C-alpha positions in Angstrom: 12.5 -1.4 18.3 9.3 0.7 17.9 10.0 4.4 17.6 7.4 6.9 18.8 7.3 10.1 16.9 7.2 13.7 18.2 4.6 16.2 16.9 7.4 17.7 14.8 8.4 14.4 13.3 4.8 13.5 12.6 4.4 16.8 10.7 7.5 15.9 8.5 6.0 12.4 7.8 2.7 14.0 6.9 4.5 16.3 4.4 5.9 13.3 2.7 2.6 11.5 2.8 0.7 14.4 1.3 3.0 14.2 -1.8 2.3 10.5 -2.1 -1.5 11.2 -1.9 -1.3 14.0 -4.5 0.7 11.8 -6.9 -1.8 8.9 -6.5 -4.6 11.4 -7.3 -2.7 12.5 -10.4 -2.1 8.9 -11.5 -5.8 8.3 -11.2 -6.4 11.0 -13.9 -3.5 9.8 -16.0 -3.9 6.1 -16.2 -5.9 4.8 -19.2 -5.9 1.9 -21.7 -3.0 1.8 -24.1 -0.3 3.2 -22.0 2.6 1.1 -20.7 3.5 0.7 -17.0 6.8 2.5 -17.7 4.8 5.6 -18.8 3.1 5.5 -15.4 6.5 5.3 -13.8 7.8 8.2 -15.9 4.7 10.3 -15.0 5.3 9.6 -11.3 9.0 10.6 -11.6 8.0 13.9 -13.2 5.6 14.6 -10.3 8.2 13.8 -7.7 10.6 16.3 -9.4 8.0 19.0 -9.4 7.7 18.6 -5.7 11.4 18.2 -5.1 10.9 14.8 -3.4 12.8 11.6 -3.7 11.4 8.2 -4.7 11.7 5.9 -1.7 11.8 2.6 -3.6 14.4 3.3 -6.2 17.5 1.2 -5.2 15.8 0.0 -1.9 17.3 -3.5 -1.5 18.1 -3.3 -5.2 14.6 -2.5 -6.5 15.1 -1.1 -10.0 12.2 1.4 -10.3 10.7 4.4 -8.6 7.2 2.9 -8.1 5.7 -0.5 -7.9 3.1 -1.1 -10.6 1.3 -4.4 -10.4 -1.4 -5.5 -12.9 -4.2 -8.0 -12.4 -2.7 -11.2 -10.9 0.4 -9.3 -9.8 0.1 -8.7 -6.1 2.9 -6.2 -5.3 6.4 -5.2 -6.5 5.6 -5.1 -10.2 8.5 -3.6 -12.1 7.4 -1.0 -14.7 8.1 -2.1 -18.3 7.8 -0.7 -21.8 6.3 -3.9 -23.0 3.5 -4.1 -20.4 0.5 -2.3 -21.8 -2.6 -1.4 -19.8 -5.9 -2.6 -21.2 -9.5 -1.7 -20.5 -10.7 -4.1 -17.8 -7.4 -4.3 -16.0 -6.8 -3.4 -12.4 -3.5 -1.7 -11.7 -2.0 -1.4 -8.2 0.3 1.6 -7.8 2.5 1.7 -4.7 4.4 4.9 -4.1 6.9 5.9 -1.4 8.4 9.3 -0.9 11.4 10.5 1.0 11.3 14.2 2.0 13.3 16.1 4.6 14.5 13.0 6.4 11.2 11.1 6.6 9.1 8.7 4.5 5.5 8.4 3.4 4.0 5.3 1.7 0.6 4.5 0.2 -1.0 2.3 -2.5 -4.2 2.3 -4.5 -5.5 -0.2 -7.0 -7.1 1.6 -10.0 -9.8 0.2 -12.2 -9.1 0.9 -15.9 -12.1 1.3 -18.1 -15.0 -1.0 -17.6 -13.9 -3.8 -15.2 -15.7 -6.9 -14.4 -18.2 -7.1 -11.5 -15.8 -9.6 -9.8 -12.9 -7.2 -10.0 -15.0 -4.3 -8.8 -16.1 -6.3 -5.8 -12.5 -7.3 -5.0 -11.4 -3.7 -5.0 -14.3 -2.6 -2.8 -13.7 -5.3 -0.2 -10.0 -4.7 -0.1 -10.4 -1.0 0.4 -13.0 -1.6 3.1 -10.6 -4.0 4.8 -8.0 -1.3 5.0 -10.4 1.0 6.8 -11.5 -1.8 9.1 -7.9 -2.2 10.1 -7.4 1.5 10.6 -10.4 1.6 12.9 -8.5 -0.7 15.2 -5.3 1.5 15.2 -6.2 3.0 18.6 -4.2 3.4 21.8 -4.5 0.3 24.0 -5.2 -2.2 21.2 -2.5 -4.5 19.9 -1.0 -4.8 16.4 -2.9 -8.0 15.7 -6.2 -6.3 16.4 -5.6 -4.5 13.1 -4.6 -7.8 11.5 -7.7 -9.6 12.7 -10.0 -6.9 11.5 -8.6 -7.0 8.0 -8.6 -10.8 7.8 -12.1 -11.1 9.2 -13.6 -8.7 6.6 -11.7 -10.2 3.7 -12.6 -13.8 4.5 -16.2 -13.0 5.2 -16.4 -12.1 1.6 -14.7 -15.2 0.3 -11.3 -13.8 -0.4 -7.9 -14.4 1.1 -5.2 -12.2 2.6 -1.6 -12.5 1.4 0.6 -13.8 4.2 4.1 -13.4 2.6 4.1 -9.6 2.9 3.0 -7.3 5.7 2.5 -3.7 6.7 5.1 -1.9 8.8 6.1 1.0 10.9 7.5 4.0 9.0 9.4 7.2 9.8 13.0 7.9 9.3 13.2 4.5 7.7 10.9 3.1 5.1 10.4 -0.1 7.1 10.4 0.1 10.9 9.0 -2.1 13.7 6.4 -3.3 14.2 5.4 -5.5 11.3 1.7 -5.4 10.7 0.4 -8.6 9.2 -3.0 -8.7 7.5 -4.0 -11.9 9.4 -3.8 -13.3 12.9 -5.6 -13.7 16.2 -6.6 -10.5 18.1 -4.8 -9.4 21.3 -1.3 -10.2 20.2 1.8 -8.2 19.3 3.0 -4.8 20.5 0.6 -2.5 22.3 -0.4 0.5 20.2 0.7 3.9 21.6 0.4 7.6 20.9 2.9 8.6 18.3 3.3 5.3 16.5 3.2 5.6 12.7 2.2 2.6 10.7 1.8 1.7 7.0 -1.3 -0.5 6.9 -1.6 -2.4 3.6 -4.0 -5.3 3.0 -3.1 -7.3 -0.1 -6.1 -9.4 -1.0 -6.4 -12.3 -3.5 -9.5 -13.4 -5.3 -8.5 -17.0 -4.9 -6.0 -18.6 -2.5 -3.5 -16.6 -0.5 -0.4 -18.3 -2.0 2.0 -16.1 -4.1 5.0 -16.8 -6.3 7.8 -14.4 -6.9 8.8 -14.3 -10.6 12.2 -14.6 -12.1 12.9 -10.9 -11.9 13.2 -11.5 -8.1 10.6 -8.9 -7.3 7.2 -9.3 -8.9 4.9 -11.3 -6.7 1.9 -12.9 -8.5 -1.0 -15.1 -7.3 -0.1 -18.7 -7.5 -3.5 -19.5 -9.0 -3.4 -16.7 -11.5 -6.5 -15.0 -10.2 -6.7 -11.2 -9.4 -5.2 -9.4 -6.5 -5.7 -5.9 -5.0 -3.6 -3.7 -2.8 -4.5 -0.6 -0.8 -2.3 1.2 1.8 -2.3 4.2 4.0 0.2 5.7 6.4 -1.5 6.3 9.7 -0.4 7.9 13.0 -2.0 6.8 16.3 -3.1 9.7 18.4 -5.0 10.2 21.7 -8.2 11.1 19.8 -8.3 8.6 16.9 -6.1 7.2 14.1 -5.2 9.9 11.6 -4.6 9.0 8.0 -1.6 11.0 6.7 -1.9 9.8 3.1 -5.4 11.2 2.7 -6.1 14.4 0.8 -8.4 16.9 2.6 
């Protein structure tokens, strides 16, 4: 069931989303070669405590960490580790969810570390562009798959592939609500978009094929061919005027 949000509820979601955006901004300044992914996790936890917010992911369906930190060929759900060190040239996806005052916010960004390759830089650019192509279609009267088709079309036009095993989602009082928002599909299908819908739109884009494999930890999804993957996400509310990105800092 799709839950339309009141103006009061949207404001609460926005409050959670602003904390997500602020922490991602802080992570951008913090991340550097030589640190471990658990140090990024600890940094995020400290920032959450400063803002009196709760990590949305810790314990969710058994996930053991506060943030998902995925490096290079890791697509999503990377578990922070002391042994996993960030190197110059890596790309690091950081996915953060926040629970505040009864509502959730969710966003992700893939950070370049040091001097990355031209191929990696292009992958990040195209993936982020695809996110905004999808958001442009999040307007009243369109259908969910219009978002999906816009993302897929942009990604494939540049020779990349969209991950099909994982999707975007509605968000509000629950971290994952209806509708699911795939990053692929034909236009004109799925639920009609309406004023007050809140969606987490999140293209996951692979340099090679779209296939992924979940590692033995039960969480970390990696590209089946070992090539790079990027992930960007915003929480968006559909309004009468235009889609509003709630996880965007002013």
